[in-house]
N, C-alpha and C positions, 0 to 999 in steps of 0.2 A: 369550528374553533379547535385548535390543537394545543396540547401541552408540549412545549418546545424547550429543550435544554441546550444552551449555547455554552460550550466548554472552551476556555482559552487561558493561556498563561499570562496574558496581558490585558489590561483594561484601564480606561481613564480613572484617575488623572494622568496616568502614563499615556502620552499622546502619540504613539507611533501608529503606522498605517494599519496594522492588524487590530490594534485596540480600537481605533476609530471605526474600522469595518464592523467589528462585533457590536460596538455600541449602536451603530446605525441599524444593524440587523435587529437588535433587541428593541430599539425604539419603534421601528416601523412594523415589526411583527406584532408588537403590543398594540399599536394603533389600529391594526387590522383584526383586532379582537381575538388574538391568541393569548394563551397563558404562557408567559415567557419567564424563564429563569436563567440568568447568566451565572455560571459557576466559575469562579476566578480566585486566584490567590489574594490574600489580604494585602492592601497597599496603604502605606502611611499617608495620613491626611485625606483619605478617600471619604467622600460623603455619598454613600450608596443609597441613602434614604431619599435623595432628591429625585430618583427615578420612579416612574409609575409601575415598572416591572420589578421583579425580585432579583436582587443580586445576592447570591449565596457565596460568601467568601470563607477561605480557610487559612490556617496557619502558614506563614511564609517566612523566609529569611533572605537577606540581601545577597545578590550574586556578586562575589568579589570581583572588583575591577569593571563591573558593568552597571554601575549606578545609572538610573533608578530601578533597574530590573530586579525582580525577586524570584526565588525558587519556592514553589509551593510544596507543602508537606501535609496533604489532606489526610493521610492515614495516621498522622500523629495528632489529629484534632478531633477528639471524640464528640465534641459539641456539634461540629460541622457534620460528621458522619451520621449523627442521630437525626439532624434536620434533613439530610439528603435522603434518608430512608423513607421520609414522609412524602417524597415526590415520585409520582408515576408519570413518566414521559410517554408521548406518542412517537417522538423522534428525538435523536440526539445528534448535535452537529459540533464536531471538534475542529478548532481552528489552530491547534498546535499539536505536535506529535510527541510531546514530552510528558511531564507529570500529569497535567490536566487532561491531555489527550488520552493517556492510558486510563485515567479515571473514567473518561467517557466510554471507552471500550468496555470496561467492567460493568458500568451501569447499563449500557445498551444490551450486553449479553444477559445480564441478570434479569432485566425486565423484558427481554425478547422483542426489542424495538429496533428499527433501522438506525444505522450509524452513517453519517456523512462526514468526510474529512476533507478540509480544504488545504491545499498545498500553497502556502503564501510566500515562503522565504527560501533563499539559497543557503541552506544549513551547512553545506560543504565549506563555504568560505569562513563561516564562524568556527567550524571544527578545526580547520587548518590553522587559524590564528591561535587557537588555544593549545593544541597538542603537538604540532610540528612533527607529525609522524604519519606518512602515507598509509601505513598499515592500520594504525588506529583510526584514521579518518574513514577508511573503507569499512571497518567494523562498526563505527558509529552510523555510517550511512545505511548499513544493513539493518540496524535497529529502526531507523526512520522508515525504511521501505517496508519492514515487517509490520510497523504500525499501520501504514496505508493499506497494506494487504488485508487488514482486518475490517476495513470499512465496506459498507454496501455500495457506496458511491464515493469516488474521489473527484473533487472539483479543483480546477485551476482558474485563476482570474483573467487570463488571456491566452490565446492560441499558442504564442511563442513559448509559454511556460511548460508546455507539454515536453519539449525537448530537454528541459532541465531535470524533471522528475524521471524521465526515461533514462537519462544519463546516470542517475543515481541507482537504477536497477529496477524501477517499478515497471511491470509489464501489463498491468490490468487496464480496464477501460477508464477513460477520462472524460469529464464533462466540463465545458467552458462556461463559467458563470461570472459575468463582469463584476468589477467593483463599481461603486457609484460615487456620488459626491453630494454632501449635504449643502454645498454652496451653489448648486445649480439653479440659478435664478438670474433675472435681469437686474442690473444695477444702473442707476442714473449716473450721468457724468459727474454730478456733484459729489457722489460717494467717493470716487477716486481722488478728486481734488481735496476733499475733506480728510481722507486718510493721509495724504502727503502732508497736509498742514498740521495734523495732529502729531505726526512723527517728526516734525521740524524739517521737512524735505522741501526744497524749492521746486516749483512747478517745472523748471527746465533741467533739473539735475537728472542724470541717468542713474537709475537704481537697479542694482543687481541683488539677487536673493538666493539663498539656500535654506531649505527647511528640511530637517530630518535628523537622524542620529548623528552625533559628532564622532564618527568612527572612520578609520582609514579605509575600510572596505568600500565605503561610498565614494572613494576617489576625491576626498576633500583636500588632499595635498595638491592634486592637480589644480583645483580651484584656486588655492592660495598662490601657487606658483604662477598661474595665469594672471592673477591680479598684480603680481610684481611686474610682469611684462607690460601691463596696461597702466602702470603708475604715472605715466606722462599724461594720461587723460583724466578729465574730471569725472568722478563717479562716486557713488555711495554703495557699500556692500554690507548686507545684513546676513548674519548666520543665526538662524532660529533653531533652538533645540539644545540637547546636551548629550554627553556620551563619554566613554573612557578616554577619547583623544582630545577632549575639549581643552584641557590645559596646554597640551602640546601644540594645538592649533593656535591658541592665544600667543604662545611663545614664538611660533613661526611667523605669525603676522607681525609681531613686534620686531623680530630680527630683520624682516624685509622692509621695515620702515612704513608699514601700512596702517599704523594705529589711527591716523587721522581720517582714514577713509573707510575703515572696517569696524563694524559694531557687532558684538556678540550679545544677543538678547537673553540667553539662557532658555530654559524650557518655559513655554507659555501654555498654561493649562486651560485658558479661556479661549473658546473658538473665536470670539469677536476680536480678541487681540491678534490672533494669527491672521485673521481676515484682513486686518489693516495693512499688514506687511505684503500680503498677496496683492492687495489693491494698489498699494503705493509703488510696487516694483514695476520695472519695464521688462526685465528679462530674468528668467529662472535658470540658474546654473545647476545642472544635475547630470554630471558625467559618470554616474555610478554604473559599474559593471556588476554590482552585487544584487541589485533589486530585480524582482520579477515583474511586478505591475504596480509601481508606486502610486499611492493615492495622491501624494503631494503634487505630482505633475498635473493630474486632473483638477485638483483644487486650485492650483495657480491658474490653469486655463479658464476655470470658471470666473476668475477675476480678470480675464483678458491678458494674463501674463504668460507668454509662450515660453516653453522650455528649450534649452539647447542640451542635447544628449549625444552620447557616443554612437555613431553609426555601427550597426551590427550587434549592439547590446540587446539583451532580452527585453529590457524595459522600453527600448526605443522603437519597437516595431509598430507602435500606434501612431508614430509621427511620419509625416511626409515633409521633407526638407523644403522650407520656403512656403509651405501651404498651411500647416497647422502646428508647426514647430520648426526647430532647426537641428541639423545633424552635423557633427564634425568628426574628424579622426580622434583617436584616443591619445595622441601625443601632445606635448605641451604647445609646440608651435602651431599645430592645427587648431587646437581648442582656443588658445589665446587669440590667434588670428581671426577666427570666426567671430568671437565676441567683439573684437576691435571693429570688424566690418559692420556688425550689427549696430554698434553704438553710433556709427556714422550714418545709419539709415533708420532713423526712428520711425518714419512713416511705415516702412515695411514691418518693423517689429509690432507696431500697433495693429496693422492689418492682419498679420498672422495671429496675433493674440485673440482678436475677435473671432477669426475662423476656428481657432482651437476651442474656444468656448462653445462653438456650435457643433463641433465634430467629435470631440473626445470626452465630453462631460455628459454623464447620464445620471439623473436624479436617483438617490437611494430608494425613494418610494417606488420608482419604476422597477429597479433591480429586485427589491424585496417582494414585489408582486410576483415576479417570475420565480423567486426562491420559494415563496409560499406554494405556488402551483407545483413545483418540483417536490416539495415536502409531501403534499397530498398524494401525488402519484406514487412516490416511494412507499408511503405508509400503506396505501391500498395494495401495492404489489407485494409487499412483505406479508400482508395479511391474507394474500391469496384471493383478493376480491377482484 
């Protein structure tokens, strides 16, 4: 049994991929008899008492223009700092390179314990949106790389992500540790039929789905433009999530006359609600060039919903076209044309969805078993044993 600190800038009820990852690390590490503490910024309406493990939260403020994200201010929260001093960790694992990640560095150094840092996101894309200066973006990336240089081990969630962090300037060793899925199980046929019925979807309707942050970096404009090209066909499209571009996405859908076919659900914080949409969908539209190793693609696959992604993108390397997913070009005609052809071949879509569930979905329990073994090895190595 080890005392494990998981440090991250996001955590449920904010349901992005990194938050879900850290939540599953905490849940399964706790189930495997470790003492787990998740160290995260305070989130409005959060109920951290529901967990069997400890969640130690600290003062935060909203990030302008990035609702529901927050920026943590741990060093301005004396009550939190007092509680943190009572914790002696055996290992610290940072899942973000900013405020909470730097706090993890300080704690690991002060306590003389190993630090692991996982590289989850394409920070360069976020920086470019905010500062519009190549020079400043380079300086910000240097800060990110400097953070990862302080870790004893740096992990990435899939092989293709190595190229991204190398591009940022990181030259140290890298370990590939997969993401998992908490939806990795067998579902009866009735489950899928019931999900469609509960959402008011006809059994013969073709359902398209996007789950994730509503931000332009995820190529959501391409999705909406493609829907316009498909407007002559019968379909239902659901956008699940929220983000700074949500209102503009609503407006774009309205301008294109798609209101009758497109539904925005907003952010769903209950996993069972998100699962219904995965189960009800036929095809998951995810042409993002922004993501490294999106959990949502694996989650959709667990519910037999294959993804269509852009060929050559970092995230798409787990897919083989026509086998466990679908690939298209990144231009509008290619993407819309691929979706159109798939809507005409429902049998293929169903077959590929089942194959996706068998090939790209790994249970979190299995992943965390590997994580725990890696923790033990690093703790022993750091101690010179």
